[in-house]
Backbone as a ProteinNet text record, in pm:
[ID]
protein_1_A
[PRIMARY]
MTKNFIAVSWHFGHYAYGSNDVEIDVVAIKGDKRRGLGLCPNAVLRVYPVLKNVCLTDPIGGSASFYDTKVKIVKI
[TERTIARY]
1335.1	1417.9	1439.9	1598.2	1634.2	1680.5	1671	1631.4	1767.3	1815.1	1934.4	1862.2	1964.9	1924.6	2042.5	2019.4	2158.3	2157	2215.1	2275.9	2336.4	2329.5	2436.1	2355.4	2535.6	2572.6	2485.9	2410.5	2415.5	2523.7	2610.7	2680.4	2818.9	2840.7	2982.2	2978.4	2976.6	2983.1	2901	2884	2818	2842.3	2854.1	2834.4	2957.2	2958.4	3069.2	3077.4	3048	3017.4	3157.2	3284.7	3416.8	3513.2	3462.9	3562.5	3669.3	3526.5	3587	3687.6	3751.8	3855.2	3727.2	3717.5	3635.4	3687	3641.8	3674	3619.4	3592	3519.9	3565.6	3521.4	3589.6	3707.8	3756	3886.3	4013.1	3931.3	4028.5	3995.1	4097.9	4085.8	4109.9	4016.4	3966.9	3995.3	4086.1	4135.6	4018.3	3997.9	3914.4	4010.5	3923.5	3956.7	3886	3958.5	3919.9	3883.3	3928.7	3849.7	3687.5	3623.8	3533.8	3416.1	3474.9	3390	3386.3	3454.9	3447.1	3328.8	3279.9	3155.9	3056	2939.2	2869.7	2728	2654.5	2538.1	2407.1	2318.4	2193.5	2078.5	2093.8	2001.7	1988.5	2081.6	2079.4	1991.7	1923.5	1893	1780.5	1720.2	1590.1	1447.8	1327.2	1237.7	1211.6	1142.1	1093.6	923.5	860.6	779.5	701.7	620.8	599.9	563.5	464.8	418.5	573.4	605.1	747.7	828.5	870	1006	1155	1126.8	1293.3	1270.4	1199.1	1168.7	1122	1232.6	1209.7	1127.5	1047.9	864.7	936.3	871.8	844.2	801.1	810.6	735.5	651.3	518.5	426.5	408.3	424.8	457.1	573.8	678.7	837.2	852.9	844	891	1026.8	1099	1214.8	1145.9	1297	1348.8	1267.6	1178.5	1150.2	1250.2	1392.4	1484.1	1435.9	1373.6	1320.6	1240.8	1167.4	1074.1	1127.5	1257.6	1349.6	1391.9	1345.4	1374.8	1549	1623.7	1726.6	1787.9	1825.6	1840.4	1980.2	2084.5	2212.9	2257.8	2327.4	2374.7	2540.3	2584	2770.8	2797.6	2900.3	2984.8	3135.1
-17573.9	-17574	-17745	-17688.9	-17832.6	-17872.4	-17963.3	-18013.7	-18085.4	-18049.5	-18093.4	-18161	-18265.1	-18378.9	-18370.6	-18368.5	-18376.3	-18546.7	-18572	-18718.2	-18713.3	-18805.7	-18762	-18948.1	-18999.6	-19138	-19139.4	-19223.9	-19241.6	-19361.3	-19401.5	-19498.1	-19418.6	-19353.6	-19251.4	-19055.2	-19071.1	-18946.2	-18977.8	-19062.4	-19054.5	-18969.4	-18919.4	-18838.6	-18842.4	-19004.4	-19074.8	-19210.6	-19319.5	-19457.2	-19515.2	-19468	-19531.1	-19477.1	-19342.3	-19212.6	-19175.3	-19166.6	-19099	-19290	-19204.2	-19314.3	-19362.4	-19465.3	-19506.3	-19580.9	-19561.6	-19729.5	-19801.6	-19939	-20031.5	-20127.6	-20134.1	-20247.1	-20214.8	-20102.5	-20027.9	-20040.6	-20114.8	-20102.7	-20023.3	-19933.8	-19835.2	-19852.9	-19784.5	-19811.2	-19710.2	-19738.5	-19611	-19583.4	-19464.5	-19420.7	-19440.5	-19434.4	-19384	-19244.6	-19144.6	-18995.8	-19017.2	-19138.4	-19070.7	-19144.5	-19204.6	-19278.5	-19142	-19039.3	-18900.5	-18810.3	-18839.2	-18736.5	-18765.2	-18717.5	-18660.9	-18604.7	-18597.4	-18595	-18674.6	-18614	-18685	-18620.8	-18698.2	-18619.3	-18605.8	-18676.1	-18647.3	-18522.3	-18418.4	-18235.5	-18192.5	-18205.8	-18118.5	-18217.1	-18326.5	-18362.2	-18305.3	-18289.6	-18198.5	-18280.7	-18229.4	-18252.1	-18224.7	-18322.8	-18342.1	-18144.3	-18103.2	-17948.9	-17968	-18047.1	-18046.9	-18126	-18233	-18294.8	-18227.8	-18145.2	-18053.5	-18117.4	-18227	-18336.2	-18464.6	-18526.4	-18612.8	-18597.4	-18622.4	-18595.7	-18671.1	-18676.2	-18713.1	-18839.4	-18939.9	-19070.1	-19091.9	-19228.7	-19276.8	-19358.2	-19360.6	-19404.3	-19551.1	-19594.8	-19744.9	-19808.6	-19784.2	-19849.3	-19769.5	-19695.4	-19607.2	-19603	-19550.4	-19540.1	-19347.6	-19276.7	-19156.4	-19095.1	-18982.1	-18987	-18837.1	-18927.9	-18846.3	-18801.6	-18882	-18852.8	-18672.9	-18654.5	-18580.5	-18387.6	-18410	-18314.1	-18214.3	-18076.7	-17999.8	-17917.2	-17893.3	-17837.1	-17727.2	-17604	-17475.8	-17508.2	-17520.5	-17519	-17346.2	-17301.3	-17159.3	-17178.5	-17098.5	-17108.3	-17020.6	-17022.9	-16974.9	-16947.5
-18796	-18728	-18640.1	-18636.3	-18573.4	-18449	-18398.3	-18260.5	-18261.9	-18114.9	-18028.8	-17883.5	-17907.4	-17820.5	-17707.4	-17546.1	-17494.9	-17403.6	-17407	-17308.2	-17222.4	-17054.3	-16975.3	-16939.4	-16944	-16917.6	-16741.5	-16715.8	-16558.1	-16513.6	-16605.4	-16551.5	-16478.8	-16517.1	-16463.9	-16416.4	-16276.2	-16240.6	-16082.5	-15980.1	-15844.3	-15726.7	-15641.8	-15549.3	-15469.3	-15500	-15386.2	-15432.2	-15401.8	-15420.9	-15464.5	-15329.9	-15356.8	-15371.4	-15382.8	-15437.7	-15276.4	-15161.5	-15040.2	-14964.4	-14884.9	-14821	-14693.1	-14674.2	-14598.2	-14467.6	-14328.1	-14210.1	-14221.7	-14231.2	-14181.8	-14084.9	-13960.6	-13902.3	-13842.8	-13802.6	-13816.3	-13884.2	-14042.3	-14138	-14252.2	-14251.7	-14392.4	-14514.4	-14582.3	-14731.2	-14803.3	-14904.6	-15004	-15123	-15105.5	-15173.9	-15309.5	-15419.1	-15585.3	-15606.5	-15633.5	-15653.3	-15802.7	-15903.7	-16044.3	-16018.2	-15937.6	-15889.5	-15903.2	-15862.5	-15813.6	-15964	-16038.1	-16186.8	-16218.2	-16331.2	-16415.1	-16350.1	-16409	-16360.4	-16311.3	-16203.2	-16154.9	-16220.5	-16338.5	-16385.1	-16257.7	-16149.2	-16025.7	-16003	-16017.4	-15977.3	-16072.5	-16195.8	-16307.7	-16291.3	-16283.7	-16317.1	-16231.7	-16355.3	-16257.1	-16138.8	-16065.2	-15930.3	-15944.9	-15847.9	-15789.5	-15755.8	-15778.9	-15699.5	-15543.1	-15526.3	-15382.2	-15311.7	-15374.9	-15260.4	-15243.5	-15414.1	-15425.9	-15422.6	-15333.5	-15342.6	-15392.7	-15453.1	-15532.8	-15693	-15783.9	-15921	-15949.5	-16059.1	-16134	-16178	-16153	-16199.1	-16298.4	-16361.9	-16477	-16404.9	-16433.4	-16379.3	-16430.7	-16525.6	-16563.4	-16519.8	-16517.9	-16468.8	-16328	-16288	-16180.7	-16175.3	-16269.7	-16252	-16259.7	-16273.8	-16276.7	-16406.9	-16417.1	-16524	-16619.2	-16667.2	-16710.5	-16843.6	-16896.2	-17033.2	-17073.8	-16945.3	-16981.4	-16908.1	-16866.1	-16858.5	-16949.7	-16951.5	-17071.7	-17017.7	-17107.7	-17041.2	-17145	-17140.2	-17252.1	-17179.2	-17337.6	-17329.7	-17389.8	-17297.6	-17327.4	-17312.9	-17414.7	-17460.4	-17327.3	-17260.7	-17167.7	-17197.5
[MASK]
++++++++++++++++++++++++++++++++++++++++++++++++++++++++++++++++++++++++++++

């Protein structure tokens, strides 16, 4: 049986982080729409069954436990 692996870079594709226009102290700062492209893997991470809105974390390092998330790939 062949195993396939999926990888998603955490460095490209956030929900905002400079992609939207903002105003700071009455100064308009133009956002860069390219910064909102891509995807953020947070939406597919496994969550704690009790808390329901917090992803599982690595008990040693404390970071998101994204190596434990399993996905099924479906051709559409």
